[in-house]
N, C-alpha and C positions, 0 to 999 in steps of 0.2 A: 589696815596694816599695809605699809608700803614695802615693796621688794627693794632691798638694798643690795646692789651688786657692783657698784663703782669700784670698790676695793678689789674685787676679783678681776675685773677687766683691766685695771691698772697694774696688777701684780704680774709682771712678765715672767717671774719664776714659775708661775703656774701655766703649763702648756700641755697640749695633748690630753692624755688620760688624767693627769693630775688636776688640770683645770676642770675637766668634765666631772670628775668625782666631787670636787669642791663645789662646783656650781649646782650639781644635782642635790647635794646635801643642803645647800642654801635654799633651793627651791622646795625641798621637802619640808623644811622648817617653816617656810613662808606659807605654803599651801595648808600645812597642818594648823598653823595659827589662824588662818582664815576659816578653816573648818570648825575650829573651836569657837571662834567668834560667832559663826553662823548657827551653832548648836546642831550638829549632825544628828539625825534621828537614828535610833537603833535599827539594825538590820540593813545598814547601808555602808558602803566603803568607797573611798577614793583610791583608785588604782592607777599607778603609772604604767604606761604601755609604750611600745615602740622605742625610740631612742632614749626617752626619759626613763622608761622601765629598765633599759640596759645601763643607765647612768653614762650615757655616751653623748652628752649634750655639748654643742658648740654655742657661742654666745647668742646667735640668732636662730637657733634651732626651734622648731615647733614644740610646744608643750602638749604632749599627748596624754590625756587623762580620761579614764572611764569612771563614771559614777554608777556603780552597780548596786542594786537594791533587791531585797526579797519581795515576793508578792505581798501586796497589801500595805506596804510601807508608803506613806505620803512623802513624796520626794520633791515635788515641784517647787515649793518655796525655798527649800534648802539649795536646790540646784541653781536657782536664780541668784541667791546670795553668794554662792561660791564662784560662779563664772564671772560676775561683773568686776570684782577686783582684779581678776586676771586680764580681762579685756582692757580695763583702765590702765594697767601697767604697761601696755604697748606690746606685750608678748603675743605671738600668734598661737592661738589655742586650737588644738584639735581635740574635740570632746564628744562624748556620747553618754547618754543616760539610758540605762536599760537593765533588765533582769539578766541572769546568767543564760536562761533559755533564749532570750532575744539576741544576746551577743553571739551565742553559738550558732544560731540560725543565720545571722549575717555572715559569720566567719565561714559557713559552708559555701557561700556563693561569692564571697569577696576575699581575694587573696591578701590584700593589704590589711584587712581586719584580722584575718587568721594569723598572719605572721606577727602583727603587733601584739596580739594576745599571748604569744609565746614568751614574751618578756614581761608579763604581768607582775607587778610588784606593789605591795600594800604601802600606801602613804599614810592613811588615817582611816579609822573606822573598824568595821567588823572583820577581824583577822580571819575567822573561819570562812566567811563569805569570799574574801579575796583568794584564800588558798583553794577553795572549791573551784573558783573561776579559772585559776592557773592550771590546776590538775585537769579539769574538764576540757579546756582548750588544747592542752598537750595531747590528751587521749584522743580527742576528735581528730587532731592533726595526724596522729599515727594511724588511726583507723583507716584512713584512705591514703596510705603512704605513697603508693605507686602513682596515683593520679596527681597528688600534690607535688611530688618530686618532678613529674613531667611538666606540670604547669609552671613550676618555679623555673625549670630549665628554659622553657619557652620565653618566659618573662625576662630572663637574663639575656637571651639572644636579642630580644626586642630592645632592651635598654642599651645594649652595646651598639646596636645599629643607630639608635637615636642620639646617644651622647658621645660616641667615638672612644678613642683610646686615651687613657690617662698618661701612659708612658711616652707617647709620641706627639701629643697635641700641643699646639702653641699656647692655648688657654684651656688646660684640661679641667674637666669636671671631676673634682676630687671624690665626690660621693657616688655619682651615677655612671661614670665612664667605665670602660673595660679596664679592670685592674684597680678599681676604686673601692671605697669603704663598703659600699652596698654589696659588692661581690663577696666579701668576707662574711657579712651578715647573711647573705643568701646561702652560703655553705653551712652556716650554723643552723639555718632553718631546714636545709636538706638533711643534715645529720639528725635533726629532731624527728624526722619522719621514721627513722629506724632503717631506712634504706642504706645499704653499705656504701660508703664513699671513702674507701681505704686510702686513696691517694691524698685526700685532704689532710689526714693526720700525719702524713709523711713529710709534709712541707711546712715548717714553722712559719706562721704569719704574724705573730705578735709584733715583731720589730717593724715589719713593713706597714702594718696597720697604724702603728704609733707615728711613723713618719708622715703619713697622710693626715692623720687626726691632728697632729701638731700644726701642719700647714693650714688645715681647715679652720682651726680655732684662731690662728693668727690672722687669717683672711677675714673672718667675721669681725674680729677686733678692729682691724684697720678700716674696713669698709662700712661697718655698722649695718650691714645688710645680710640677708640670708642666702645670698648667692654662693654657689660652690665652685664656680669657674675661677681658677687661678690665672686671670688674664695678665698679659704682659705688663700692663700699667701698674699692677700691684706686686709683681714678683720681687722687685728690689726692696720694697718696704717689708714684705713678709720675710725675706731672707734676713734683713737687719733685725727684725723682731725676734727671730729664732737663733740669732748669733752666728749666721753664716758670713764669711768674708765677702762673698758676692752671690748674686742670684743664680749664676751658672751652677754653683755647688748645690744650692737648694734644688734646682730643677733636675740635676743629675740624681740626687737622692730620691726625689719624687718618682722619676722614671724608673730607677732601680727597684723601688718598693712596688710600684704598679706592675712591673714585669713579673716580679715574684708572685704577686697576688693573682695576676692573670694566668700564669702558668699553673698555679695550684688550682685555680677555678676550672680551667680546661680539663685538668686531670680528674678532678672530683666529678665533674659532670659526665665525663667519659665513663667513669665507673658506676655512676648512678644509672646511666642509660644501659650499661652492660648488665647490671644486676637485675633490671626489670624487663629486659628483652627476652623473647622466647629462647628456649634452650637451643644451642647451636649444634649442628651435626658434626660428626667426626670428619666428614668430607670437606668441611670449611677450613680445616687446619692444613697449613702448608709448612712442612718442615724441610728447609733447604739443607743441602750438604754442608754448607759453611756454618751451620748452627743457628741461622736466623729462622725464627718461627713466627708465622703470621696466622693468627687465629681470630677470625671475625673482627678485623679492624684493629687488633692489638698485635704489636710487634714485640717479641721477647727474644731472649737468647737461651739456648740450651746449655747445660753444664759444661759441655765439651767445646763450646765456641772459643776460638783463640782471640781473646780481646787484646792481645799484644800485636795483632796484625793490622796495620793501617788500612789495608784493603777492606777488612771487615768493617771498620769504622765508616768508611765512605759507602760501602754497600748497604749498611744499615740506613744511612741517610737517604740513599737513592731509592731503596725499597719502600721506606716509610713515605717519601714524597710521591713516588709514582703510584702507590697503592692507597694513599691517603690514610695511613695508619697512625695510631697513637703509639709512641714508643714507651714501653713499660719503664717506670722509674728505676726499678732494679737493674734493668739492662743499661740504662744511661749511667748509673752509678758504677757499674762494672767497667764500662768503657772509659769513664773518667778516671777511675782508679788505676786501670791498666795503662792509660795514657800512651797508646802505641806510638813509637818513634817513627817519624817519616824519614826516608833516606834522602840524602842530598847528592845529586838531584833526585826528584821524584821519578818513579818509573812511568812510562807512557800510560800504563793501565790506571795508576793513581790519578794522573793528570786528567785523563779522559773522564774518569768516574766523577771527579770533582766538577768539571765543567758541564758534564751531562746532568748533574744534579740541578744546576742553575738553569739549564735549558728547559727544565720542566716548568719553569715559571713560578707562579704564586705558591704552589704547594711546597716549594723549597723554603719559603719564608718560615712556615710553621716548624719545619724540622730544624732549621738553624736556630730559631728562638729556643727550642728545647735543648739543643746542643749548648747554646750560649749560657743556659742556666747552670750547667755543671762545668763550664770552662772549656768545653771541647772545641768551640770555634776558635778561641784564642790559642788553643794548642795546635790546631791545624794551621792557623795563620796568626802568628804572634803579634803582627802589626795591627791586628784587629782590636786588641785590648784597650788602647787609649781612646778608641772611638765608641766604646760601649756606653750607652745611655748619655752620650755627650749632647747637650742641647744646642739647638740653633735658634736663638731667640729673636726671630723676626717673622713677619707675616709671609715672607717669600717661601720659606721652608716650613713644611708642616710636620716633619719628622726629625727625630734625633739623627745624628750622623750615621750610626750603624744601621738603623732601620731604613734611612734614605738609601743607603748602598744596596740593601736587600731589595727594596722596592724598585730601584733602577735596574738591577739585574733581572728581576721578574718582568718588568716592562720590556727590557731588551730581548728577552726570550721570544716575545711575540713578533719581533722583527727579524727572526733568523733567516727568512727567505730573501731578505734584502741584501744580504752580504754573502761572500764566499766562505768566510770563517766565522761561523756562529759561536764557536768556542771562544774566540778572542773577543767577540762582541760582549757576551755575557760576563766574561772575566774582567774585561775593561770597564764595564758598567759597575761591577762589584768593587773595583779598586779605584775608580776615578777620583773620589774624594777622600781616599784613605789618609791623606796628609792633614785633614782637618782635626785629627786626634792629636796633633803635635803643634808646637809653637812655630810661628813663621808663616809665610805665604803657603797656603795649602797646596797649590799647584807645584811650586818648586819642591816642597817636601815630598809630595806624592811622586814626582818624577824620580827622586832619589830612592824612595822606598820600593817602587815598582822595578827600578833597575836592579834591585837585589832579589825581590820576590820572584820575578819571572824566570831568571836562570835557576833559582832554587827549585822551582816547580818543574824544571826540565825543558823549558821552552828554548828553542835555538835562538841564535843571534837576531835573525830576521823577525821572528815572532815577538821576541822580547822588545825589540825596537818599536814595533807596532804598538804594543801595550804601553810603553813609555810615552810614545807620541799621542796616543789616545788621551792619556792624562794631561800631557803638556798642552794639548789643543782642545780640551773638552769644552771650553767656553768660546772658542774661535767662531764657530758658525753662528751661534745665537747672537753673540756680540756684534759681529759684522753685519748680519742680516737685519738687525733692528737698529743699528746705529750708523750704518754707512749706505751710500748711494749705490745700489746694485747696477745702475746704468753707467757708473763711472769705471773707466778702464783700469784705473789704479786699484780699485777694490777687487776686481776679478783677478788681476795679476798678482796681487798680494796673497790672496787666499790660495791660488794655484801654487805659488812658491812655498807657502807654509805647509800645505798638505802633501806635496811631493808625488803622490800616486793616487790612482783611482781607488786602490784597495783601502788606503787610509781614509780617503775622502768618504767612501761609502760607510766605513765603520764609524766615522765621526757623525755622519748624517743620522744613522740609526741611534747612536749614543745620545745625540742632542735631543731627539724626541723622547727617548726613554728617560733621560735625566730630567728633562723639563716636566714630563707628566708626573714623575715620581716626586718632584719638588713641590708642586702644588698648583691649584687652578690659576694663579696669577702668572705662572711661568710658561703657560702654553695655551694658545688659542688658534683659531683658524687663520687669522691674519699672520701670526708669527710662523705658523706652519707653512703658509704659502711663501713667505719671504725666504725661509730656510731652504725650501724645496727649489725655489728659483735660483738661489745662490749655488746650491749643490749641482743643479743641472748645468749651469753656465760654466762652473769650474771644471766639471767632468769633461765638457767639450774641449776645453783648453788642454786638459791632460791627454785627450785623444787626438790632439794635433791642430785644433783650431786656434786662430789668433784671438786675443781678448776682444779686439774691436769687432770681430765677426759674431760674437755671442752675447753682446750686451743688450740684445732685444731692440725693440722699436725706439727706445729712448723716450724722453719727455721734452717737448710735447709730441704726442702722436697724432694720428690722422684726425681723430675726433676733436682733440683740443685745438688743432690748427684750423679746422673748419669753424669752430666757435670764434676763434680770433679773427678769421676772415670776415665773418658776419659782423663782428663788432667794429672792424675797421671800415666796412662799407656803410655803416650807419653810425656816424660819430655820436658819442654820448650814450649809445645803447649799453645797457647793463644786462648780462646774461648769466643765468644760473642753471646748471645742468645737474640733476640728481639721479644717479644710477646705483641703486642699492646702497652700499656704504660709502660710495665715492661722490663727493660734492665738488663740482667744478664751478668757479666763478671767473667771469671775464668782464673787465671794466677798463675805463681810461687809466692810463698809467699816471700815478702820482705818488708822492712819498707816503708810506704807511698803508698802502693798499692791502698788502698781505696781512698785516697786524689787525686791520679793521675786520677782515673776514674772520680771523681767529677769534676776535672779541665777540662777534655775533654768535659764532658757534658755542662759545663759552656761555653766553647768556641763554642759549637754547638748551643747555644742559647736555651737550654732546661731548663724549670723550674722543679726543683726536689721537689717532694711532700713528699716522704719518702725513707728511705734507710736502708739496713741491710747488715751485713758483718759476715763472718765466716771463720776461718782458721783451717785447719786440714791436717795432713800428708804432709806438705810442699806446700799446695795449698791454695791460697786465693780466696775466693768467695765474690763478691760485687754485690748487687742487688739494683736497683733504680727504683722507680715509678715516672714518669715524666708527666707534663702537656705539651701537644703539639697539634698543628693542623695537622702537617705533617712534616716528616723529611726524609732525604735521608739515608736509612739504610746502603747501601754500603759505602757511604762517612763516616758515623759515625763509622763503623767497621774499616775503614782505619785509621781514626783519633785515635781510641782506641789503635790500635797496635803501632802507632808512639808515642802517648802520654805516654803510660805505659812502653814503652821500653826506655824512656829517649831521644827520638829523636825530641821532641818538647819542647821548652823553656816555660813550662807551667806558671811558676811564672811571667815571663815577659809578656807573651801573655794575661794572665788573668788580670794583672794590666793594660795593654794597653786597653783591652776591657772595663774595669771598667771606665777608664778615658774617653774613647770615648762616652760611653753611660750614663755618670754621669748625664747629663742634663735631661734625661728621668725619673730619680728618684726624682720627685718633692715632696716637703713637703705636706703630706696629713693629718697631724694631727696638732692640735693647740698647743700641748704641746711638750716640748723638751724631748728627750729620751736618757738617758745615758746607755751605755752598762752595763749589769749585768750578773754575773755568779753565779749560786747556785749549791750546791752538795747535793744529797740525797742518803743516804746509807740504807734507810728503805723501799723504794718503791719496791726494787727487792731483792730476796734472793741470787742472784748470781752476780749482777753487781752494780756499782755505777752509779747513774743517774746524768748527768751534764746538766743543763738547761742554755741556753744562750739567753738573750733578748737584741735586739739591732736594729738599723735601718737596713733595707734591703739594700743590695748592691750586685753588680755582683761579683760572685766568693766567696761569704761568706762561703759556706759549704766547698769549697776547702781549704780556708785559715785556717778555724778552725780545720778541720780534719788533715791538714798538721802540725798544731801546736801540736795537740794531739799525732801524730806519733812521733814527735821530743821529746816528753816527755815520750816515751816508753809506750804509752797507746793504747790499741786495741779497736776499735769500733765494738760492736756486732749488735747494732740497732741504727738508727737515725730517728727521727721524725721531719719534717720540716713544720712549720706552718707560713704562711704569713698573716698578718693582716694590710691591707693598705700598708704603707711603713715601717712596722715593722715586725720582725720575732721573733718567739720563737722556738728555736731548742733544742731538747732533745736528748742526746746521752747516750746509755747504754754502759758502758766501763769497761774494766778490765786492770790490770797491772800484767803481769805474771800469767794470768788466775785467778786473785783474785780481790776482791773489793779494792778500794784505800782508805785506812784508815789513812795513815800517814799524819799528819797535814802539814808538810813541803812540801810533794809532792803535796797535794791539793792546797796549797798557790802558789806554783810555776806553777802549771797547770793553775790556774786562771790568773796569770801574763802572761803566754804564750798566752792564749786565748784573753785576752784584747789587747795585743800587736798586735795580728793577725787581729783584727777587724779594718778596715780602719777608719781613723779619719774624713774623709770627703767624 
């Protein structure tokens, strides 16, 4: 008997729980039919457990079945006959054959078995035997309630650490992540212990669970695989299958559902732990005059607390964060119902309490998440609402907009000692991307919003202007540091003019690091940190009275590079390679394409180029590259350099082959398409034209672009390579015949050459 399920998979009107129910019914009929064909012996039963027992199946879920039998029943032949049709169907079978005593013995030492048996459901066979198994498993689970609840809680924490957040991840694990389907199931298992988890019942989860289950069923349908990560590549298709206008709406719903589940889960496990912990002493209870009560990690409000006072609202947040308290659900509901009005402008006490909250760092995130669940954060800051659960569907950002802002503020708190105004730093971090919740350029919108928010909070004109400028220029330092030549006078002069003061510069320096770290691992590394630090240090000196030409450093080439060039000139034809850590310097006879050949060899060696510089003088060409690497064979690289730069390696062919070989590893990590773009800037530098190229990343890109420039008679003096997810923004300082390129036709043809050099796929 074959399993027929094509009709269920093609019927898109069946989604989420409706699909799961229909699928489980079809599976029951199929398994039952196979059992009849195999002639099940008396005293045996086929029992669905786990997700199958709950009737919670997605298309590619495991089929969990227990064949339970009474002592003395011959079961081996039947077991073989029943399992083979399931295996032949292609379904992944999780099965066990045992007596009730054997299953219970395993459940005592294996949490997965114990929880699976809690959903035991008869498919076919001895009804009394199946009922006895279900009752015995539940009784055994309750008999050791405290230990089982504690073990469950530990497993939940481990799972969250392993699979991350559903609400904020780029490719969330809908089942195992924090706020996922497994969290709801874990709460059900906790309730089955009999340990009181009163907070779980106060937060309805059916709707949130259905959102995630619908997404999981659609994902399985589309991929035909059992994976539960809703990766970027599948989000558009899943959204279309579920009737969303676009994937952003889908991911916003997923984030909102996951946040509700995570909040309910946190609450439930707090109450589980509280119910089984030793009795607390009266001295552990702190009853403050304002009505805030802290009792063993629980913050509540007494009956006389004035919930109409905004100061109380912010005091609750600060006390909860500073003392790592769980805020009682009833207290949150009272505060939300009272919705205390904030004066305009805020009092100094309110303003300080709000910024002091975020100066506490990461503990503030937990409190704001709780506030956000009942609408209190949007009440405090109305501009927050459009940012809630708003996805940023690219590999560069790992969080939704609202969570990114909270993470940035938490990171900024760690840099308080770098600036004179830590309050402005954390608030500027909290607000720097507030414009992303609205249509239009997020920086322009953010500037307008903060121009209203800051005075409303009671900041004076000077402080309000600083907060506005922090938003206006929050991308200035990272963009300039990674895309411009820090030894160019024009770069330093430009940043000094834009930042206007040391106070703003230092705030931007700390904000840049906080924002970058909060964004994700691809946004911050040691090389970028060094570039930003160098830029800030040089611009600070200008603000303190130095002239730009006095602070640009040793320049390029420096003493070491000039010594190498002198050696090369004294021995015509000598090829020199100097490798110092991540810096690779090559000196060779000057000839067209020298720079691109070195870039090609580095590509073939599998090294990621961070930045590059070039200089030609006296018939000698100097190329210097800074690379990312774990480890590489220096001798092998030197050998490849000699062969590649002397024309003894077919670089174009080999780079193209390598690109094709590894093309599959360059997966789409952004939700939006990206067309190659070339721009020219003759104002950024006094001595060079700056060419900026934005396009999808691909192997050998720098080699191909620099080769195209060489063919146009253009010399590269400096190159900055910035990779953002699967995109790159490369900036080249170039000249033609030692001059800027100003001829319109030459610029147009250069653009044509670059665009042609960029691989189309």
